[in-house]
PDB file with one MODEL, atoms N, CA, C and O in Angstrom:
MODEL        1
ATOM      1  N   PRO A   1      -3.713 -79.756  77.632  1.00  0.00           N
ATOM      2  CA  PRO A   1      -4.798 -79.334  76.803  1.00  0.00           C
ATOM      3  C   PRO A   1      -6.373 -78.424  77.312  1.00  0.00           C
ATOM      4  O   PRO A   1      -6.858 -78.054  78.381  1.00  0.00           O
ATOM      5  N   GLU A   2      -6.813 -78.348  75.659  1.00  0.00           N
ATOM      6  CA  GLU A   2      -7.491 -76.695  75.912  1.00  0.00           C
ATOM      7  C   GLU A   2      -9.333 -78.179  76.059  1.00  0.00           C
ATOM      8  O   GLU A   2     -10.260 -78.107  76.865  1.00  0.00           O
ATOM      9  N   ASN A   3      -9.195 -78.848  75.352  1.00  0.00           N
ATOM     10  CA  ASN A   3      -9.892 -79.899  75.834  1.00  0.00           C
ATOM     11  C   ASN A   3     -10.185 -80.281  77.299  1.00  0.00           C
ATOM     12  O   ASN A   3     -11.411 -80.386  77.351  1.00  0.00           O
ATOM     13  N   ILE A   4      -9.608 -80.570  78.651  1.00  0.00           N
ATOM     14  CA  ILE A   4      -9.429 -80.854  79.452  1.00  0.00           C
ATOM     15  C   ILE A   4     -10.023 -79.415  80.216  1.00  0.00           C
ATOM     16  O   ILE A   4      -9.362 -78.396  80.017  1.00  0.00           O
ATOM     17  N   ILE A   5     -11.157 -79.323  81.015  1.00  0.00           N
ATOM     18  CA  ILE A   5     -11.521 -79.083  82.193  1.00  0.00           C
ATOM     19  C   ILE A   5     -11.626 -79.280  83.344  1.00  0.00           C
ATOM     20  O   ILE A   5     -12.266 -80.216  83.825  1.00  0.00           O
ATOM     21  N   PHE A   6     -10.736 -78.040  84.262  1.00  0.00           N
ATOM     22  CA  PHE A   6     -11.072 -78.817  85.898  1.00  0.00           C
ATOM     23  C   PHE A   6     -12.532 -78.186  86.224  1.00  0.00           C
ATOM     24  O   PHE A   6     -12.914 -77.046  85.959  1.00  0.00           O
ATOM     25  N   LEU A   7     -13.192 -79.146  86.818  1.00  0.00           N
ATOM     26  CA  LEU A   7     -14.283 -79.158  88.174  1.00  0.00           C
ATOM     27  C   LEU A   7     -14.019 -79.366  89.446  1.00  0.00           C
ATOM     28  O   LEU A   7     -13.892 -80.451  90.014  1.00  0.00           O
ATOM     29  N   PHE A   8     -13.888 -77.628  90.159  1.00  0.00           N
ATOM     30  CA  PHE A   8     -13.409 -78.308  91.854  1.00  0.00           C
ATOM     31  C   PHE A   8     -14.655 -78.561  92.476  1.00  0.00           C
ATOM     32  O   PHE A   8     -15.747 -78.008  92.350  1.00  0.00           O
ATOM     33  N   GLN A   9     -14.246 -79.570  93.219  1.00  0.00           N
ATOM     34  CA  GLN A   9     -15.645 -80.391  94.170  1.00  0.00           C
ATOM     35  C   GLN A   9     -15.498 -79.855  94.998  1.00  0.00           C
ATOM     36  O   GLN A   9     -14.436 -79.234  95.012  1.00  0.00           O
ATOM     37  N   PRO A  10     -16.334 -79.723  96.125  1.00  0.00           N
ATOM     38  CA  PRO A  10     -15.992 -79.628  97.911  1.00  0.00           C
ATOM     39  C   PRO A  10     -14.971 -80.861  98.283  1.00  0.00           C
ATOM     40  O   PRO A  10     -15.067 -81.693  97.381  1.00  0.00           O
ATOM     41  N   PRO A  11     -14.174 -81.217  99.127  1.00  0.00           N
ATOM     42  CA  PRO A  11     -14.154 -82.379  99.703  1.00  0.00           C
ATOM     43  C   PRO A  11     -15.542 -82.765 100.490  1.00  0.00           C
ATOM     44  O   PRO A  11     -16.453 -82.094 100.976  1.00  0.00           O
ATOM     45  N   TYR A  12     -15.183 -84.592 100.350  1.00  0.00           N
ATOM     46  CA  TYR A  12     -16.153 -85.370 100.823  1.00  0.00           C
ATOM     47  C   TYR A  12     -18.162 -84.949 100.217  1.00  0.00           C
ATOM     48  O   TYR A  12     -19.267 -84.974 100.758  1.00  0.00           O
ATOM     49  N   SER A  13     -17.666 -84.651  98.994  1.00  0.00           N
ATOM     50  CA  SER A  13     -19.318 -84.683  98.112  1.00  0.00           C
ATOM     51  C   SER A  13     -19.447 -85.795  96.496  1.00  0.00           C
ATOM     52  O   SER A  13     -19.484 -85.624  95.278  1.00  0.00           O
ATOM     53  N   PRO A  14     -19.478 -87.052  97.589  1.00  0.00           N
ATOM     54  CA  PRO A  14     -19.857 -88.350  96.591  1.00  0.00           C
ATOM     55  C   PRO A  14     -21.170 -87.962  95.370  1.00  0.00           C
ATOM     56  O   PRO A  14     -21.202 -88.073  94.144  1.00  0.00           O
ATOM     57  N   GLU A  15     -22.323 -87.394  96.539  1.00  0.00           N
ATOM     58  CA  GLU A  15     -23.600 -87.031  95.397  1.00  0.00           C
ATOM     59  C   GLU A  15     -22.863 -86.790  93.864  1.00  0.00           C
ATOM     60  O   GLU A  15     -22.983 -87.508  92.871  1.00  0.00           O
ATOM     61  N   LEU A  16     -21.951 -85.362  94.036  1.00  0.00           N
ATOM     62  CA  LEU A  16     -21.332 -84.599  92.460  1.00  0.00           C
ATOM     63  C   LEU A  16     -20.175 -85.568  92.115  1.00  0.00           C
ATOM     64  O   LEU A  16     -19.379 -85.027  91.347  1.00  0.00           O
ATOM     65  N   ASN A  17     -19.848 -86.802  92.439  1.00  0.00           N
ATOM     66  CA  ASN A  17     -19.334 -87.180  91.976  1.00  0.00           C
ATOM     67  C   ASN A  17     -20.114 -88.647  90.837  1.00  0.00           C
ATOM     68  O   ASN A  17     -20.028 -89.852  91.071  1.00  0.00           O
ATOM     69  N   PRO A  18     -20.504 -88.274  90.179  1.00  0.00           N
ATOM     70  CA  PRO A  18     -21.264 -90.043  89.428  1.00  0.00           C
ATOM     71  C   PRO A  18     -20.079 -91.103  88.753  1.00  0.00           C
ATOM     72  O   PRO A  18     -20.244 -91.717  87.699  1.00  0.00           O
ATOM     73  N   ILE A  19     -19.140 -91.151  89.411  1.00  0.00           N
ATOM     74  CA  ILE A  19     -18.267 -92.689  89.392  1.00  0.00           C
ATOM     75  C   ILE A  19     -18.958 -93.613  91.042  1.00  0.00           C
ATOM     76  O   ILE A  19     -18.911 -94.816  91.297  1.00  0.00           O
ATOM     77  N   GLU A  20     -19.533 -92.492  91.863  1.00  0.00           N
ATOM     78  CA  GLU A  20     -19.583 -93.080  93.450  1.00  0.00           C
ATOM     79  C   GLU A  20     -21.295 -94.218  93.367  1.00  0.00           C
ATOM     80  O   GLU A  20     -21.562 -95.381  93.669  1.00  0.00           O
ATOM     81  N   ARG A  21     -22.117 -92.974  92.756  1.00  0.00           N
ATOM     82  CA  ARG A  21     -23.122 -93.370  92.585  1.00  0.00           C
ATOM     83  C   ARG A  21     -23.172 -94.518  91.630  1.00  0.00           C
ATOM     84  O   ARG A  21     -23.365 -95.466  92.392  1.00  0.00           O
ATOM     85  N   LEU A  22     -23.119 -94.956  90.531  1.00  0.00           N
ATOM     86  CA  LEU A  22     -22.108 -96.133  89.565  1.00  0.00           C
ATOM     87  C   LEU A  22     -22.110 -97.212  90.782  1.00  0.00           C
ATOM     88  O   LEU A  22     -22.964 -98.000  91.188  1.00  0.00           O
ATOM     89  N   TRP A  23     -20.170 -96.760  91.375  1.00  0.00           N
ATOM     90  CA  TRP A  23     -19.799 -98.343  92.188  1.00  0.00           C
ATOM     91  C   TRP A  23     -20.917 -98.187  93.448  1.00  0.00           C
ATOM     92  O   TRP A  23     -20.925 -98.997  94.376  1.00  0.00           O
ATOM     93  N   LEU A  24     -21.529 -97.450  93.399  1.00  0.00           N
ATOM     94  CA  LEU A  24     -23.233 -97.686  94.359  1.00  0.00           C
ATOM     95  C   LEU A  24     -24.505 -99.073  94.084  1.00  0.00           C
ATOM     96  O   LEU A  24     -24.987-100.000  94.735  1.00  0.00           O
ATOM     97  N   GLU A  25     -24.588 -98.660  93.119  1.00  0.00           N
ATOM     98  CA  GLU A  25     -24.895 -99.354  92.540  1.00  0.00           C
ATOM     99  C   GLU A  25     -24.946-100.833  91.449  1.00  0.00           C
ATOM    100  O   GLU A  25     -25.500-101.712  90.788  1.00  0.00           O
ATOM    101  N   ILE A  26     -24.170-100.340  91.829  1.00  0.00           N
ATOM    102  CA  ILE A  26     -23.236-102.323  91.538  1.00  0.00           C
ATOM    103  C   ILE A  26     -22.908-103.765  92.585  1.00  0.00           C
ATOM    104  O   ILE A  26     -22.914-104.988  92.731  1.00  0.00           O
ATOM    105  N   LYS A  27     -22.562-102.057  93.261  1.00  0.00           N
ATOM    106  CA  LYS A  27     -22.334-102.600  95.247  1.00  0.00           C
ATOM    107  C   LYS A  27     -23.937-103.269  95.734  1.00  0.00           C
ATOM    108  O   LYS A  27     -24.016-104.189  96.548  1.00  0.00           O
ATOM    109  N   ARG A  28     -25.296-102.554  95.005  1.00  0.00           N
ATOM    110  CA  ARG A  28     -26.966-103.149  94.787  1.00  0.00           C
ATOM    111  C   ARG A  28     -26.424-104.415  94.284  1.00  0.00           C
ATOM    112  O   ARG A  28     -26.274-105.228  95.196  1.00  0.00           O
ATOM    113  N   LYS A  29     -26.120-104.795  93.253  1.00  0.00           N
ATOM    114  CA  LYS A  29     -26.179-105.463  92.885  1.00  0.00           C
ATOM    115  C   LYS A  29     -24.864-106.681  92.544  1.00  0.00           C
ATOM    116  O   LYS A  29     -24.408-106.926  91.427  1.00  0.00           O
ATOM    117  N   LEU A  30     -24.449-107.315  93.844  1.00  0.00           N
ATOM    118  CA  LEU A  30     -23.823-107.452  94.776  1.00  0.00           C
ATOM    119  C   LEU A  30     -24.004-108.021  95.387  1.00  0.00           C
ATOM    120  O   LEU A  30     -23.584-109.178  95.369  1.00  0.00           O
ATOM    121  N   LYS A  31     -25.054-107.323  96.669  1.00  0.00           N
ATOM    122  CA  LYS A  31     -24.820-107.501  97.621  1.00  0.00           C
ATOM    123  C   LYS A  31     -26.147-109.082  98.538  1.00  0.00           C
ATOM    124  O   LYS A  31     -27.372-109.185  98.460  1.00  0.00           O
ATOM    125  N   TRP A  32     -25.191-109.913  99.222  1.00  0.00           N
ATOM    126  CA  TRP A  32     -25.286-110.710  99.772  1.00  0.00           C
ATOM    127  C   TRP A  32     -25.003-112.012  97.832  1.00  0.00           C
ATOM    128  O   TRP A  32     -25.793-112.237  96.915  1.00  0.00           O
ATOM    129  N   GLU A  33     -24.384-112.213  97.931  1.00  0.00           N
ATOM    130  CA  GLU A  33     -24.371-112.949  96.459  1.00  0.00           C
ATOM    131  C   GLU A  33     -22.154-113.482  97.887  1.00  0.00           C
ATOM    132  O   GLU A  33     -21.888-112.934  98.956  1.00  0.00           O
ATOM    133  N   ILE A  34     -21.545-114.230  97.395  1.00  0.00           N
ATOM    134  CA  ILE A  34     -20.603-115.352  97.434  1.00  0.00           C
ATOM    135  C   ILE A  34     -19.823-115.233  96.746  1.00  0.00           C
ATOM    136  O   ILE A  34     -20.167-114.424  95.884  1.00  0.00           O
ATOM    137  N   PHE A  35     -18.640-115.684  96.560  1.00  0.00           N
ATOM    138  CA  PHE A  35     -17.894-116.000  95.583  1.00  0.00           C
ATOM    139  C   PHE A  35     -16.610-116.207  96.289  1.00  0.00           C
ATOM    140  O   PHE A  35     -15.954-115.657  97.173  1.00  0.00           O
ATOM    141  N   GLU A  36     -16.482-118.004  94.938  1.00  0.00           N
ATOM    142  CA  GLU A  36     -15.508-119.532  96.001  1.00  0.00           C
ATOM    143  C   GLU A  36     -14.063-118.180  95.361  1.00  0.00           C
ATOM    144  O   GLU A  36     -12.996-118.410  95.930  1.00  0.00           O
ATOM    145  N   ASN A  37     -13.988-116.922  94.321  1.00  0.00           N
ATOM    146  CA  ASN A  37     -12.071-116.972  94.455  1.00  0.00           C
ATOM    147  C   ASN A  37     -12.442-115.401  92.891  1.00  0.00           C
ATOM    148  O   ASN A  37     -13.200-115.290  91.928  1.00  0.00           O
ATOM    149  N   LEU A  38     -11.534-114.694  93.440  1.00  0.00           N
ATOM    150  CA  LEU A  38     -11.225-113.857  93.049  1.00  0.00           C
ATOM    151  C   LEU A  38     -12.078-113.790  91.241  1.00  0.00           C
ATOM    152  O   LEU A  38     -12.975-112.975  91.028  1.00  0.00           O
ATOM    153  N   ASP A  39     -11.498-114.949  89.944  1.00  0.00           N
ATOM    154  CA  ASP A  39     -12.319-115.356  88.615  1.00  0.00           C
ATOM    155  C   ASP A  39     -14.177-115.651  88.906  1.00  0.00           C
ATOM    156  O   ASP A  39     -15.045-115.708  88.035  1.00  0.00           O
ATOM    157  N   GLU A  40     -14.330-115.778  90.206  1.00  0.00           N
ATOM    158  CA  GLU A  40     -15.961-116.183  89.941  1.00  0.00           C
ATOM    159  C   GLU A  40     -16.385-114.111  89.904  1.00  0.00           C
ATOM    160  O   GLU A  40     -17.132-113.651  89.040  1.00  0.00           O
ATOM    161  N   LEU A  41     -15.657-113.130  91.106  1.00  0.00           N
ATOM    162  CA  LEU A  41     -15.997-112.003  90.761  1.00  0.00           C
ATOM    163  C   LEU A  41     -15.411-111.665  89.457  1.00  0.00           C
ATOM    164  O   LEU A  41     -16.077-112.082  88.509  1.00  0.00           O
ATOM    165  N   ARG A  42     -14.953-111.389  89.327  1.00  0.00           N
ATOM    166  CA  ARG A  42     -14.466-110.675  87.939  1.00  0.00           C
ATOM    167  C   ARG A  42     -15.771-110.722  87.048  1.00  0.00           C
ATOM    168  O   ARG A  42     -16.470-109.858  86.517  1.00  0.00           O
ATOM    169  N   LYS A  43     -15.815-112.995  87.154  1.00  0.00           N
ATOM    170  CA  LYS A  43     -16.696-112.557  86.221  1.00  0.00           C
ATOM    171  C   LYS A  43     -18.343-111.644  85.935  1.00  0.00           C
ATOM    172  O   LYS A  43     -18.934-110.940  85.116  1.00  0.00           O
ATOM    173  N   ARG A  44     -18.518-112.503  87.724  1.00  0.00           N
ATOM    174  CA  ARG A  44     -19.757-111.593  87.250  1.00  0.00           C
ATOM    175  C   ARG A  44     -19.771-110.149  87.764  1.00  0.00           C
ATOM    176  O   ARG A  44     -20.952-109.896  88.000  1.00  0.00           O
ATOM    177  N   LEU A  45     -18.642-108.572  88.184  1.00  0.00           N
ATOM    178  CA  LEU A  45     -18.674-107.843  88.221  1.00  0.00           C
ATOM    179  C   LEU A  45     -18.433-108.028  85.701  1.00  0.00           C
ATOM    180  O   LEU A  45     -19.421-108.692  85.386  1.00  0.00           O
ATOM    181  N   THR A  46     -18.009-107.855  85.006  1.00  0.00           N
ATOM    182  CA  THR A  46     -18.038-108.431  84.306  1.00  0.00           C
ATOM    183  C   THR A  46     -19.406-107.999  83.384  1.00  0.00           C
ATOM    184  O   THR A  46     -19.516-107.219  82.438  1.00  0.00           O
ATOM    185  N   SER A  47     -20.458-108.913  84.129  1.00  0.00           N
ATOM    186  CA  SER A  47     -21.689-109.178  83.820  1.00  0.00           C
ATOM    187  C   SER A  47     -22.151-108.341  84.168  1.00  0.00           C
ATOM    188  O   SER A  47     -22.081-107.312  83.495  1.00  0.00           O
ATOM    189  N   ILE A  48     -23.019-108.364  85.676  1.00  0.00           N
ATOM    190  CA  ILE A  48     -23.347-106.303  85.679  1.00  0.00           C
ATOM    191  C   ILE A  48     -22.943-105.357  84.960  1.00  0.00           C
ATOM    192  O   ILE A  48     -23.797-104.499  84.736  1.00  0.00           O
ATOM    193  N   ILE A  49     -21.617-105.148  84.368  1.00  0.00           N
ATOM    194  CA  ILE A  49     -20.812-103.688  83.594  1.00  0.00           C
ATOM    195  C   ILE A  49     -21.386-103.250  82.113  1.00  0.00           C
ATOM    196  O   ILE A  49     -21.670-102.315  81.364  1.00  0.00           O
ATOM    197  N   THR A  50     -21.290-105.660  82.420  1.00  0.00           N
ATOM    198  CA  THR A  50     -21.636-105.329  80.290  1.00  0.00           C
ATOM    199  C   THR A  50     -23.732-104.896  80.145  1.00  0.00           C
ATOM    200  O   THR A  50     -24.422-104.413  79.247  1.00  0.00           O
ATOM    201  N   GLU A  51     -24.058-105.457  81.694  1.00  0.00           N
ATOM    202  CA  GLU A  51     -25.660-105.780  81.199  1.00  0.00           C
ATOM    203  C   GLU A  51     -26.478-104.113  81.155  1.00  0.00           C
ATOM    204  O   GLU A  51     -27.625-103.954  80.736  1.00  0.00           O
ATOM    205  N   LEU A  52     -25.197-102.498  81.916  1.00  0.00           N
ATOM    206  CA  LEU A  52     -25.506-101.614  82.238  1.00  0.00           C
ATOM    207  C   LEU A  52     -26.182-101.086  80.638  1.00  0.00           C
ATOM    208  O   LEU A  52     -25.653-101.502  79.607  1.00  0.00           O
ATOM    209  N   THR A  53     -27.257-100.243  80.593  1.00  0.00           N
ATOM    210  CA  THR A  53     -27.669 -99.698  79.517  1.00  0.00           C
ATOM    211  C   THR A  53     -27.220 -98.040  79.009  1.00  0.00           C
ATOM    212  O   THR A  53     -27.857 -97.325  79.782  1.00  0.00           O
ATOM    213  N   SER A  54     -26.775 -97.541  78.485  1.00  0.00           N
ATOM    214  CA  SER A  54     -27.432 -95.697  77.690  1.00  0.00           C
ATOM    215  C   SER A  54     -27.833 -95.622  79.704  1.00  0.00           C
ATOM    216  O   SER A  54     -27.399 -95.308  80.812  1.00  0.00           O
ATOM    217  N   ARG A  55     -29.074 -96.241  78.866  1.00  0.00           N
ATOM    218  CA  ARG A  55     -30.134 -95.194  79.707  1.00  0.00           C
ATOM    219  C   ARG A  55     -29.769 -95.052  81.283  1.00  0.00           C
ATOM    220  O   ARG A  55     -30.149 -94.052  81.892  1.00  0.00           O
ATOM    221  N   THR A  56     -28.919 -96.217  82.026  1.00  0.00           N
ATOM    222  CA  THR A  56     -28.782 -96.640  83.055  1.00  0.00           C
ATOM    223  C   THR A  56     -27.440 -95.759  83.020  1.00  0.00           C
ATOM    224  O   THR A  56     -27.956 -95.419  84.084  1.00  0.00           O
ATOM    225  N   ILE A  57     -26.449 -95.170  82.900  1.00  0.00           N
ATOM    226  CA  ILE A  57     -25.663 -95.049  82.638  1.00  0.00           C
ATOM    227  C   ILE A  57     -26.058 -93.542  83.208  1.00  0.00           C
ATOM    228  O   ILE A  57     -25.862 -93.037  84.313  1.00  0.00           O
ATOM    229  N   LYS A  58     -26.956 -92.818  81.516  1.00  0.00           N
ATOM    230  CA  LYS A  58     -27.160 -91.285  82.020  1.00  0.00           C
ATOM    231  C   LYS A  58     -27.337 -91.634  82.497  1.00  0.00           C
ATOM    232  O   LYS A  58     -26.326 -92.298  82.725  1.00  0.00           O
ATOM    233  N   SER A  59     -28.638 -92.146  83.724  1.00  0.00           N
ATOM    234  CA  SER A  59     -28.863 -91.602  85.497  1.00  0.00           C
ATOM    235  C   SER A  59     -28.513 -91.387  85.993  1.00  0.00           C
ATOM    236  O   SER A  59     -28.685 -90.377  86.675  1.00  0.00           O
ATOM    237  N   LEU A  60     -27.566 -92.336  86.066  1.00  0.00           N
ATOM    238  CA  LEU A  60     -26.079 -92.021  87.292  1.00  0.00           C
ATOM    239  C   LEU A  60     -24.923 -90.503  87.291  1.00  0.00           C
ATOM    240  O   LEU A  60     -23.982 -90.146  88.000  1.00  0.00           O
ATOM    241  N   GLY A  61     -25.501 -90.044  86.306  1.00  0.00           N
ATOM    242  CA  GLY A  61     -23.893 -88.947  86.184  1.00  0.00           C
ATOM    243  C   GLY A  61     -25.069 -87.961  84.667  1.00  0.00           C
ATOM    244  O   GLY A  61     -24.708 -87.388  83.639  1.00  0.00           O
ATOM    245  N   GLY A  62     -26.391 -88.184  85.234  1.00  0.00           N
ATOM    246  CA  GLY A  62     -26.326 -87.348  84.097  1.00  0.00           C
ATOM    247  C   GLY A  62     -27.874 -86.709  84.936  1.00  0.00           C
ATOM    248  O   GLY A  62     -28.875 -87.368  84.655  1.00  0.00           O
ATOM    249  N   TRP A  63     -28.097 -85.501  85.913  1.00  0.00           N
ATOM    250  CA  TRP A  63     -28.761 -85.014  86.225  1.00  0.00           C
ATOM    251  C   TRP A  63     -27.975 -83.754  86.881  1.00  0.00           C
ATOM    252  O   TRP A  63     -26.819 -83.701  87.300  1.00  0.00           O
ATOM    253  N   ASP A  64     -29.491 -82.259  86.808  1.00  0.00           N
ATOM    254  CA  ASP A  64     -28.522 -81.103  86.493  1.00  0.00           C
ATOM    255  C   ASP A  64     -27.495 -80.281  86.593  1.00  0.00           C
ATOM    256  O   ASP A  64     -26.666 -79.585  86.007  1.00  0.00           O
ATOM    257  N   PHE A  65     -28.364 -81.086  88.665  1.00  0.00           N
ATOM    258  CA  PHE A  65     -27.835 -80.427  88.936  1.00  0.00           C
ATOM    259  C   PHE A  65     -26.208 -80.286  88.764  1.00  0.00           C
ATOM    260  O   PHE A  65     -25.949 -79.086  88.853  1.00  0.00           O
ATOM    261  N   ILE A  66     -24.981 -81.071  88.545  1.00  0.00           N
ATOM    262  CA  ILE A  66     -24.531 -81.623  88.274  1.00  0.00           C
ATOM    263  C   ILE A  66     -23.262 -80.970  87.208  1.00  0.00           C
ATOM    264  O   ILE A  66     -22.102 -80.576  87.329  1.00  0.00           O
ATOM    265  N   LEU A  67     -24.899 -81.235  85.457  1.00  0.00           N
ATOM    266  CA  LEU A  67     -24.434 -80.346  84.317  1.00  0.00           C
ATOM    267  C   LEU A  67     -24.757 -79.248  84.823  1.00  0.00           C
ATOM    268  O   LEU A  67     -23.654 -78.777  85.100  1.00  0.00           O
ATOM    269  N   GLU A  68     -25.407 -78.613  85.093  1.00  0.00           N
ATOM    270  CA  GLU A  68     -25.351 -77.306  85.318  1.00  0.00           C
ATOM    271  C   GLU A  68     -23.820 -76.502  86.134  1.00  0.00           C
ATOM    272  O   GLU A  68     -23.347 -75.375  85.987  1.00  0.00           O
ATOM    273  N   ALA A  69     -23.378 -77.694  87.014  1.00  0.00           N
ATOM    274  CA  ALA A  69     -22.302 -76.763  87.694  1.00  0.00           C
ATOM    275  C   ALA A  69     -20.880 -76.815  86.611  1.00  0.00           C
ATOM    276  O   ALA A  69     -20.008 -75.960  86.453  1.00  0.00           O
ATOM    277  N   ILE A  70     -21.074 -78.405  85.847  1.00  0.00           N
ATOM    278  CA  ILE A  70     -19.585 -78.149  84.585  1.00  0.00           C
ATOM    279  C   ILE A  70     -20.386 -76.998  83.500  1.00  0.00           C
ATOM    280  O   ILE A  70     -19.696 -76.487  82.619  1.00  0.00           O
ATOM    281  N   CYS A  71     -21.068 -76.827  83.554  1.00  0.00           N
ATOM    282  CA  CYS A  71     -21.790 -75.601  83.232  1.00  0.00           C
ATOM    283  C   CYS A  71     -21.259 -74.160  83.208  1.00  0.00           C
ATOM    284  O   CYS A  71     -21.136 -73.311  82.326  1.00  0.00           O
ATOM    285  N   VAL A  72     -20.925 -74.231  84.854  1.00  0.00           N
ATOM    286  CA  VAL A  72     -20.592 -73.168  84.748  1.00  0.00           C
ATOM    287  C   VAL A  72     -19.725 -72.828  85.015  1.00  0.00           C
ATOM    288  O   VAL A  72     -19.421 -71.635  84.978  1.00  0.00           O
ATOM    289  N   GLY A  73     -18.650 -74.172  85.563  1.00  0.00           N
ATOM    290  CA  GLY A  73     -17.391 -74.038  85.142  1.00  0.00           C
ATOM    291  C   GLY A  73     -16.481 -74.557  84.144  1.00  0.00           C
ATOM    292  O   GLY A  73     -15.474 -75.265  84.114  1.00  0.00           O
ATOM    293  N   GLY A  74     -17.424 -73.766  83.129  1.00  0.00           N
ATOM    294  CA  GLY A  74     -16.448 -73.800  81.577  1.00  0.00           C
ATOM    295  C   GLY A  74     -17.260 -73.779  80.499  1.00  0.00           C
ATOM    296  O   GLY A  74     -17.686 -72.810  79.871  1.00  0.00           O
ATOM    297  N   ILE A  75     -17.471 -75.172  80.308  1.00  0.00           N
ATOM    298  CA  ILE A  75     -18.385 -76.320  79.373  1.00  0.00           C
ATOM    299  C   ILE A  75     -19.786 -74.890  79.020  1.00  0.00           C
ATOM    300  O   ILE A  75     -20.669 -74.948  79.876  1.00  0.00           O
ATOM    301  N   LYS A  76     -19.924 -74.222  78.392  1.00  0.00           N
ATOM    302  CA  LYS A  76     -21.474 -73.526  78.124  1.00  0.00           C
ATOM    303  C   LYS A  76     -22.344 -74.468  77.323  1.00  0.00           C
ATOM    304  O   LYS A  76     -23.450 -74.286  77.833  1.00  0.00           O
ATOM    305  N   ASN A  77     -22.487 -75.332  76.407  1.00  0.00           N
ATOM    306  CA  ASN A  77     -23.182 -75.574  76.225  1.00  0.00           C
ATOM    307  C   ASN A  77     -23.365 -77.352  76.383  1.00  0.00           C
ATOM    308  O   ASN A  77     -23.209 -78.069  75.395  1.00  0.00           O
ATOM    309  N   TYR A  78     -23.740 -77.973  77.867  1.00  0.00           N
ATOM    310  CA  TYR A  78     -24.147 -79.061  78.313  1.00  0.00           C
ATOM    311  C   TYR A  78     -24.896 -80.092  77.712  1.00  0.00           C
ATOM    312  O   TYR A  78     -24.817 -81.260  78.094  1.00  0.00           O
ATOM    313  N   SER A  79     -25.877 -79.583  76.460  1.00  0.00           N
ATOM    314  CA  SER A  79     -27.139 -79.974  76.091  1.00  0.00           C
ATOM    315  C   SER A  79     -26.401 -81.576  75.549  1.00  0.00           C
ATOM    316  O   SER A  79     -27.075 -82.606  75.580  1.00  0.00           O
ATOM    317  N   SER A  80     -24.850 -81.564  75.039  1.00  0.00           N
ATOM    318  CA  SER A  80     -24.480 -82.318  74.076  1.00  0.00           C
ATOM    319  C   SER A  80     -23.465 -83.679  75.221  1.00  0.00           C
ATOM    320  O   SER A  80     -22.666 -84.435  74.669  1.00  0.00           O
ATOM    321  N   LEU A  81     -23.607 -83.718  76.111  1.00  0.00           N
ATOM    322  CA  LEU A  81     -22.945 -84.553  77.519  1.00  0.00           C
ATOM    323  C   LEU A  81     -24.232 -85.782  77.422  1.00  0.00           C
ATOM    324  O   LEU A  81     -24.270 -86.703  78.238  1.00  0.00           O
TER     325      LEU A  81
ENDMDL
END
């Protein structure tokens, strides 16, 4: 579809992939916690994800160089992202 834009990234470049930064944030909050079972882990993950603010999400993926790369890749006005 026209609304999908491919942005090719070099391999092994997690700094260009915002989801990697989100995983780091989640892992940071889980550090040193021990869970008795998967249900406890699932509840804690749900809590962490629910507590993320839009500001936090934006800070993880809103870096100018990422947005500029998207702009170069085909989106002309990235300010609305």
